[in-house]
C-alpha positions as CSV (number, residue, x, y, z in Angstrom):
1,M,5.7,-22.8,17.6
2,T,6.2,-19.4,16.1
3,T,6.1,-16.1,17.7
4,K,4.7,-13.3,15.8
5,L,7.2,-10.4,15.5
6,S,6.0,-7.0,17.5
7,A,7.4,-4.8,20.2
8,A,5.6,-6.7,22.7
9,A,7.1,-10.0,21.9
10,L,10.6,-8.9,22.0
11,P,11.2,-9.8,25.5
12,T,9.9,-13.5,24.8
13,L,12.5,-13.8,21.9
14,S,15.4,-16.4,22.9
15,T,16.4,-17.3,19.4
16,A,17.4,-13.9,18.1
17,A,19.3,-10.8,19.4
18,V,16.7,-8.0,19.9
19,P,17.4,-4.3,20.4
20,A,19.7,-3.6,23.1
21,Y,18.2,0.0,23.8
22,D,15.0,1.4,24.7
23,R,13.0,2.2,21.3
24,T,10.6,4.6,23.1
25,G,13.5,6.9,23.7
26,L,14.3,7.2,20.0
27,T,13.8,10.4,17.9
28,A,13.9,10.6,14.3
29,G,16.9,12.1,12.6
30,I,16.9,10.3,9.0
31,V,14.1,10.3,6.2
32,H,14.9,7.1,4.0
33,F,13.3,6.9,0.6
34,G,13.3,3.0,-0.6
35,V,12.9,0.8,2.7
36,G,14.0,-2.7,0.6
37,N,16.1,-5.4,1.6
38,F,19.5,-3.9,1.2
39,H,18.6,-0.8,3.2
40,R,17.4,-3.1,6.1
41,A,20.3,-5.3,5.9
42,H,22.8,-2.6,5.7
43,Q,22.2,1.1,6.8
44,A,19.6,0.0,9.6
45,V,21.9,-2.7,10.9
46,Y,24.9,-0.2,11.0
47,L,22.3,2.2,13.2
48,D,21.3,-0.7,15.3
49,D,24.8,-1.5,16.2
50,L,25.4,2.1,16.8
51,F,22.3,2.4,19.1
52,A,23.2,-0.8,21.1
53,T,26.4,1.1,22.4
54,G,24.0,3.8,24.1
55,V,24.8,6.7,21.6
56,G,23.1,8.2,18.5
57,H,19.4,7.7,19.6
58,D,18.3,11.0,18.0
59,W,19.3,9.1,14.5
60,A,16.2,6.8,14.2
61,I,14.8,6.2,10.7
62,V,11.4,7.4,9.2
63,G,10.6,5.5,6.0
64,A,9.4,7.1,2.8
65,G,8.4,5.9,-0.6
66,V,6.9,6.8,-3.9
67,R,5.8,3.5,-5.7
68,E,2.7,1.5,-4.9
69,A,5.1,-1.4,-3.7
70,D,6.4,0.7,-0.9
71,E,2.8,0.8,0.4
72,A,2.8,-2.9,1.0
73,M,6.1,-2.9,2.7
74,R,4.8,0.0,4.9
75,L,1.6,-2.1,5.8
76,K,3.8,-5.3,6.5
77,L,6.3,-3.5,8.6
78,M,3.5,-1.5,10.5
79,E,2.0,-4.9,11.6
80,Q,5.2,-5.7,13.6
81,D,6.1,-2.2,14.9
82,W,8.4,-1.3,12.2
83,L,10.7,-4.3,13.4
84,T,12.7,-6.3,10.9
85,T,14.5,-9.7,11.6
86,V,17.7,-9.8,9.9
87,V,19.2,-13.4,9.1
88,E,23.1,-13.4,8.6
89,Q,24.0,-16.9,6.8
90,E,27.2,-18.3,6.2
91,A,28.2,-22.0,5.1
92,D,29.0,-22.8,8.7
93,A,26.4,-21.1,10.8
94,S,23.4,-18.6,11.0
95,S,22.1,-16.0,13.3
96,A,19.2,-13.8,13.5
97,R,18.6,-10.3,15.1
98,V,15.8,-8.0,15.2
99,T,16.6,-4.3,14.3
100,G,14.6,-1.5,15.9
101,V,15.9,1.8,14.3
102,M,12.8,2.5,12.3
103,I,10.2,4.5,14.3
104,D,7.8,5.3,11.4
105,Y,6.9,4.9,7.7
106,L,5.1,7.9,5.9
107,R,2.2,6.7,3.6
108,P,3.4,6.9,-0.1
109,G,1.3,9.4,-1.9
110,D,0.9,11.9,1.1
111,S,3.3,14.5,-0.3
112,A,2.1,16.9,2.4
113,A,3.2,14.6,5.2
114,V,6.5,13.5,3.7
115,I,7.3,17.6,3.0
116,A,6.3,18.4,6.7
117,R,8.7,15.7,7.8
118,L,11.7,16.7,5.5
119,A,11.1,20.4,6.8
120,D,11.5,19.2,10.5
121,P,14.9,20.5,11.7
122,A,15.4,17.4,13.5
123,I,15.8,15.6,10.0
124,R,19.4,16.0,9.3
125,I,20.1,13.5,6.6
126,V,17.9,12.0,3.7
127,S,18.8,8.9,2.4
128,L,18.0,6.7,-0.6
129,T,18.0,3.2,-1.9
130,I,15.7,3.4,-5.0
131,T,17.9,1.0,-7.2
132,E,20.2,1.8,-10.2
133,G,17.3,2.6,-12.4
134,G,15.7,5.0,-10.1
135,Y,17.6,8.2,-10.8
136,Y,16.0,9.4,-14.2
137,I,19.3,8.8,-16.1
138,N,19.0,9.3,-19.8
139,P,20.3,6.0,-21.6
140,A,22.0,7.8,-24.4
141,S,23.9,10.4,-22.4
142,Q,23.9,8.8,-19.1
143,A,23.2,12.1,-17.6
144,F,19.9,13.1,-15.6
145,D,17.0,13.5,-17.8
146,P,15.1,16.7,-17.2
147,A,12.8,15.7,-20.1
148,H,11.4,12.6,-18.2
149,P,7.7,12.9,-17.7
150,D,7.9,12.4,-13.8
151,I,10.3,15.0,-13.6
152,V,8.7,17.5,-15.7
153,Y,5.3,17.0,-13.5
154,D,7.4,17.5,-10.5
155,A,8.8,20.8,-11.8
156,A,5.3,21.9,-12.5
157,H,3.7,20.6,-9.4
158,I,6.5,21.1,-6.6
159,D,4.0,21.6,-3.9
160,A,2.7,18.1,-4.4
161,P,5.6,16.2,-6.4
162,R,5.4,12.5,-7.1
163,T,9.1,11.5,-7.2
164,A,11.7,11.2,-4.2
165,F,13.8,13.9,-5.9
166,G,10.6,16.2,-6.2
167,L,9.9,15.6,-2.6
168,I,13.5,16.2,-1.3
169,L,13.4,19.5,-3.2
170,A,10.2,20.3,-1.8
171,G,11.5,19.7,1.8
172,L,14.6,21.6,1.0
173,L,12.3,24.6,0.0
174,A,10.3,24.3,3.0
175,R,13.5,24.4,5.1
176,R,14.9,27.3,3.4
177,A,11.5,29.4,3.8
178,A,11.7,28.6,7.7
179,G,15.4,29.3,8.0
180,V,16.3,25.7,8.7
181,V,19.7,24.5,7.6
182,P,19.5,21.9,4.6
183,F,19.8,18.3,5.3
184,T,22.4,16.0,3.7
185,V,21.0,14.0,0.7
186,M,22.9,10.6,1.1
187,S,22.4,7.9,-1.8
188,C,23.0,4.3,-0.6
189,D,22.6,2.9,-4.1
190,N,25.2,0.8,-6.1
191,I,25.7,3.6,-8.6
192,P,29.3,5.1,-9.6
193,G,29.4,8.4,-8.0
194,N,26.4,7.9,-6.3
195,G,26.2,11.3,-4.4
196,H,27.1,13.2,-7.9
197,V,24.3,11.3,-9.4
198,T,21.8,12.4,-6.8
199,H,23.2,15.9,-6.8
200,N,22.5,16.1,-10.5
201,A,18.9,14.9,-10.1
202,V,18.0,17.3,-7.2
203,A,20.0,20.1,-8.9
204,G,18.3,19.3,-12.5
205,L,14.8,19.4,-11.1
206,A,15.2,22.5,-9.4
207,A,16.8,24.3,-12.5
208,L,13.5,23.4,-14.2
209,I,11.8,25.4,-11.5
210,D,14.4,28.5,-11.1
211,P,18.0,28.5,-12.1
212,A,18.7,30.3,-8.9
213,L,17.0,27.6,-7.0
214,A,19.6,25.1,-8.6
215,A,22.4,27.7,-7.8
216,W,21.3,27.7,-4.2
217,V,21.1,23.6,-4.3
218,E,24.7,23.7,-5.4
219,I,26.0,26.0,-2.7
220,N,24.0,24.6,0.4
221,V,23.3,21.0,-0.2
222,A,25.8,18.3,0.5
223,F,25.4,14.7,-1.4
224,P,28.4,12.7,-0.2
225,N,29.4,9.8,-2.3
226,G,29.4,6.2,-0.7
227,M,30.3,2.7,-1.6
228,V,28.0,0.1,0.0
229,D,28.3,-3.9,-0.1
230,R,26.3,-6.7,1.3
231,I,24.6,-9.5,-0.7
232,T,21.0,-9.5,0.0
233,P,18.7,-11.6,-2.1
234,A,14.9,-11.0,-2.2
235,T,12.4,-12.3,0.4
236,S,10.0,-15.2,-0.8
237,E,8.0,-17.7,1.2
238,R,11.3,-19.7,1.5
239,E,12.9,-17.1,3.7
240,R,9.8,-16.8,5.9
241,T,9.6,-20.4,6.2
242,L,13.4,-20.8,7.2
243,L,12.8,-18.0,9.8
244,A,9.7,-19.7,11.3
245,D,11.3,-23.4,11.1
246,S,14.8,-22.2,12.4
247,F,14.3,-19.4,14.7
248,G,10.3,-19.6,15.5
249,I,9.9,-16.0,14.4
250,A,6.8,-15.1,12.2
251,D,8.1,-11.9,10.2
252,N,6.3,-10.6,7.6
253,W,9.0,-9.3,5.5
254,P,12.4,-10.8,7.0
255,V,15.8,-10.0,5.4
256,F,18.3,-12.9,4.7
257,C,22.0,-11.8,4.0
258,E,25.5,-12.6,4.4
259,R,27.7,-11.7,7.5
260,F,30.1,-9.6,5.4
261,R,28.9,-6.0,5.1
262,Q,31.2,-2.8,4.1
263,W,30.4,0.9,3.7
264,V,32.7,3.5,2.7
265,L,31.6,7.3,3.0
266,E,32.9,10.7,2.1
267,D,32.7,12.6,5.4
268,N,30.6,15.5,4.2
269,F,27.6,16.0,6.6
270,P,27.1,19.9,7.3
271,A,24.2,19.2,9.3
272,G,25.7,16.3,11.7
273,R,25.8,12.6,11.2
274,P,25.6,9.6,13.4
275,A,29.1,8.4,14.6
276,L,29.1,5.4,12.4
277,E,32.8,5.2,12.4
278,T,32.6,3.4,15.8
279,V,30.6,0.6,14.2
280,G,32.6,-0.1,11.2
281,V,31.9,2.6,8.6
282,Q,34.9,3.9,6.8
283,F,34.9,7.5,6.4
284,V,37.5,8.4,3.6
285,P,38.5,11.7,1.5
286,D,37.7,9.8,-1.7
287,V,35.4,6.9,-2.3
288,A,35.8,6.6,-5.8
289,P,38.8,3.9,-5.6
290,Y,36.6,1.7,-3.4
291,E,33.7,2.1,-5.6
292,H,35.4,1.2,-8.8
293,M,36.5,-1.9,-7.2
294,K,33.5,-2.9,-5.9
295,I,31.5,-2.2,-9.0
296,R,34.0,-3.7,-11.3
297,I,35.2,-6.8,-9.3
298,L,32.1,-7.7,-7.5
299,N,29.2,-6.5,-9.6
300,G,31.1,-7.3,-12.8
301,G,31.6,-10.4,-11.4
302,H,28.1,-11.1,-10.5
303,A,27.3,-10.1,-14.3
304,T,29.8,-12.5,-15.4
305,I,28.4,-15.5,-14.2
306,A,24.8,-14.7,-14.3
307,Y,24.0,-15.2,-18.1
308,P,25.8,-18.3,-18.4
309,A,24.3,-19.6,-15.3
310,G,20.8,-18.6,-16.5
311,L,21.6,-20.0,-20.2
312,M,22.3,-23.5,-18.4
313,D,19.2,-23.4,-16.3
314,I,21.2,-22.8,-12.9
315,H,18.9,-21.3,-10.4
316,F,21.0,-20.4,-7.4
317,V,24.2,-18.4,-7.3
318,H,26.0,-20.9,-5.2
319,E,25.2,-23.6,-7.9
320,A,26.8,-21.7,-10.4
321,M,29.9,-21.5,-8.4
322,E,29.9,-25.2,-8.1
323,D,29.9,-25.6,-11.6
324,P,33.3,-25.7,-12.8
325,L,32.9,-24.0,-16.2
326,V,31.0,-21.0,-14.5
327,S,33.7,-20.5,-11.7
328,A,36.6,-20.9,-14.1
329,F,34.9,-18.6,-16.5
330,L,34.7,-15.8,-13.6
331,A,38.2,-16.4,-12.5
332,K,39.4,-15.9,-16.3
333,V,37.7,-13.0,-17.0
334,E,38.5,-11.3,-13.6
335,R,42.1,-11.9,-13.6
336,D,42.7,-11.2,-17.3
337,E,40.7,-8.6,-17.9
338,I,38.8,-6.7,-15.2
339,I,41.4,-6.5,-12.2
340,P,44.2,-5.4,-14.3
341,V,42.3,-2.1,-15.3
342,V,40.8,-1.4,-11.8
343,P,42.9,1.4,-10.3
344,P,44.7,0.7,-6.9
345,V,42.7,1.0,-3.6
346,P,44.4,2.2,-0.5
347,D,45.4,-0.8,1.8
348,T,43.7,-3.2,-0.3
349,N,45.1,-6.1,-2.4
350,L,42.8,-6.6,-5.4
351,D,43.5,-10.4,-5.9
352,D,42.5,-10.9,-2.2
353,Y,39.5,-8.8,-2.7
354,F,38.3,-10.8,-5.6
355,A,39.1,-14.2,-3.6
356,L,36.8,-12.9,-1.0
357,C,34.2,-12.2,-3.6
358,E,34.4,-15.8,-4.8
359,K,33.8,-17.1,-1.5
360,R,31.0,-14.7,-0.9
361,F,29.3,-15.9,-4.1
362,A,29.9,-19.6,-3.3
363,N,27.9,-19.2,0.3
364,P,25.2,-21.9,0.0
365,K,23.2,-20.5,2.8
366,I,22.4,-17.1,1.0
367,G,19.8,-18.5,-1.5
368,D,20.7,-15.7,-3.8
369,T,19.3,-16.3,-7.4
370,I,20.7,-16.1,-10.8
371,R,17.6,-14.3,-11.9
372,R,18.3,-11.5,-9.5
373,L,22.1,-11.1,-10.7
374,A,20.6,-11.0,-14.5
375,L,17.9,-8.3,-13.5
376,D,17.9,-4.9,-15.3
377,G,21.1,-5.6,-17.4
378,S,20.1,-2.4,-19.5
379,N,21.1,-0.3,-16.4
380,R,23.8,-2.6,-15.0
381,Q,25.9,-3.5,-18.0
382,P,26.8,0.1,-18.8
383,K,27.9,0.5,-15.2
384,F,29.5,-3.0,-14.3
385,I,31.0,-4.3,-17.7
386,V,31.3,-1.6,-20.4
387,P,33.6,0.7,-18.6
388,S,36.2,-2.2,-18.1
389,A,35.9,-3.1,-21.7
390,L,36.4,0.7,-22.7
391,D,39.6,0.9,-20.8
392,R,40.9,-2.3,-22.1
393,V,40.2,-1.3,-26.0
394,T,41.5,2.1,-25.6
395,A,44.8,0.5,-24.1
396,G,44.5,-2.0,-27.0
397,Q,44.2,-4.7,-24.9
398,S,41.9,-8.2,-25.4
399,V,38.5,-8.0,-24.5
400,K,37.5,-11.4,-25.7
401,G,36.4,-12.4,-22.1
402,L,34.4,-9.2,-21.7
403,A,32.9,-9.5,-25.1
404,L,31.9,-12.9,-24.3
405,V,30.0,-11.7,-21.1
406,S,28.2,-9.2,-23.4
407,A,27.4,-11.9,-25.8
408,L,25.8,-14.0,-23.1
409,W,23.8,-11.2,-22.2
410,C,22.5,-10.6,-25.6
411,R,21.8,-14.5,-25.9
412,Y,19.8,-14.3,-22.6
413,C,17.8,-11.8,-23.6
414,Y,16.6,-13.6,-26.6
415,G,14.1,-15.1,-24.0
416,T,15.1,-18.8,-23.9
417,T,17.7,-21.1,-22.3
418,D,19.8,-23.5,-24.3
419,S,17.5,-26.0,-23.0
420,G,14.3,-24.3,-24.7
421,A,13.0,-23.0,-21.2
422,V,11.3,-19.6,-21.5
423,I,13.3,-17.1,-19.7
424,A,10.5,-14.5,-18.2
425,P,11.0,-10.9,-18.7
426,N,13.5,-9.5,-16.5
427,D,14.5,-6.1,-17.4
428,P,12.5,-2.8,-17.9
429,S,13.6,-2.7,-21.3
430,W,12.8,-6.4,-22.1
431,D,10.8,-6.1,-25.2
432,R,13.6,-3.7,-26.6
433,L,16.2,-6.1,-25.7
434,T,14.4,-9.2,-27.0
435,A,13.7,-7.5,-30.4
436,Q,17.6,-6.4,-30.7
437,S,18.7,-9.9,-29.6
438,R,16.4,-11.7,-32.3
439,L,18.0,-9.2,-34.9
440,A,21.4,-9.9,-33.7
441,K,21.1,-13.7,-34.1
442,D,22.0,-13.2,-37.8
443,D,23.8,-9.7,-37.5
444,P,25.5,-9.2,-34.2
445,K,26.1,-5.5,-34.6
446,A,22.3,-4.9,-34.4
447,W,23.0,-5.6,-30.5
448,L,25.8,-3.2,-30.2
449,A,24.0,-0.7,-32.1
450,M,22.3,0.1,-28.6
451,A,24.6,3.0,-28.5
452,D,22.9,4.4,-25.1
453,I,24.4,1.1,-23.5
454,Y,27.6,0.5,-25.3
455,G,28.8,4.0,-25.9
456,G,32.3,4.1,-27.7
457,L,32.3,0.2,-28.0
458,A,29.4,0.2,-30.4
459,N,32.0,1.2,-33.1
460,N,35.3,-0.4,-31.7
461,P,36.4,-3.0,-34.4
462,S,38.2,-5.3,-31.9
463,F,35.2,-5.3,-29.7
464,I,32.8,-5.9,-32.4
465,A,35.0,-8.7,-33.8
466,A,35.3,-10.5,-30.3
467,F,31.6,-9.9,-29.5
468,S,30.6,-11.4,-33.0
469,T,32.9,-14.3,-32.6
470,A,31.5,-15.2,-29.2
471,L,27.6,-14.6,-30.0
472,E,27.8,-16.9,-33.2
473,S,29.3,-19.4,-30.9
474,L,27.0,-19.4,-28.5
475,W,24.2,-20.0,-31.1
476,T,25.8,-22.6,-33.1
477,R,27.6,-24.6,-30.0
478,G,25.9,-23.7,-27.0
479,T,26.9,-22.1,-23.8
480,R,28.9,-25.1,-22.2
481,T,31.1,-25.5,-25.4
482,T,31.7,-21.7,-25.9
483,L,32.9,-21.5,-22.2
484,D,35.1,-24.5,-22.8
485,L,36.6,-22.9,-25.9
486,Y,37.1,-19.6,-24.1
487,L,38.9,-21.2,-21.3
488,A,41.3,-23.1,-23.6
489,D,41.8,-19.8,-25.4
490,Q,40.5,-21.4,-28.6
491,L,37.2,-18.8,-29.2
């Protein structure tokens, strides 16, 4: 027997921890754009822990979104009073909790309602998880793209904008007109310098409207950088069934995740913030070292295992880690090429951090998929792999492993696995990537010609040579043999 999740059902739930606070006493302090799985497993969980201590009840979340998919999420959560079941899974145990920190979700497309809420003085933070690809970055320059049609539209229609950044700017304008202090804009996306990137988007849009407005944003609005981490797969019928079978809860959109979580933030919140340091958030003067570590070692590690596993028809991440070739490939690339170019991190041993990543990747309960790790390589490779390779070639060091990672991505984008199975499109730029991969089968330089992705690597002789050798081997010998050769230092 299952119990449908709702506020009324909370007292009857015995298999999950429920909010240890009175939700009727919560008031909104945060508007969050992008209410996806990661947000509900991360930021919302930290706030749930905080509220359980009896403080911070004026920091509840109001959801917001700009995509059609956001409306589907809103309706699913509304049916269960904005509650979410979060299932933390480790190899030895699983536990469930219901979080109750969200108290409303504004309808996507209702710009007037969103702007009105953003103008409310009670809202002191606007946070975002809109994915790496949602920041309007020009692929060639890796800078904010003011010519993007969405941004151009918002600049001409700032009273009724369509993007998260347009809505944020419209909310700031309304507060300025009313003499209300600006809210802090806090990105929770997995992007290097996410605060800087968000600042560039908001100020860049403002500059299209009025340079003086952009200058006001520069002076008055805070955009703290932050590093976030928790492995959180997509929700499917598998997770809904597991929740019902194991915990007797029927949740429209539960979140399954690992037990581990980390959040490192710059303490730059002029309008105030919740006391998140009491529930495990690290506030530091400079997030960059933690960010570099996470993006290069963990996210770079995900990219390293994603494409060989995908080409060998491996479905789950833990299954990839069980394959001796994949796990050995990961370890060699990390230890030989990635970790040596990661700057030191305060009070952190990088080898220990990587060992923890290996353990997390191998968690059999998470059900994280190789396809999720392989998603959106055109946005992720320039952030997770290319910077390490650039650092190494600049220092005159070998890039055989990182070049092989790139060649594996190229081979994956051809659209078939080694067995001939079709790989469904898995990138916003899939058509372009597939076309370049097919050209690269005979001319590897065609893949590296994507200068918007490879930057200075595109013309680097040592990277070109290592990439070409790796790609030729993948086509003539296959993935397994190529990995064997690399591990034996014979590639």
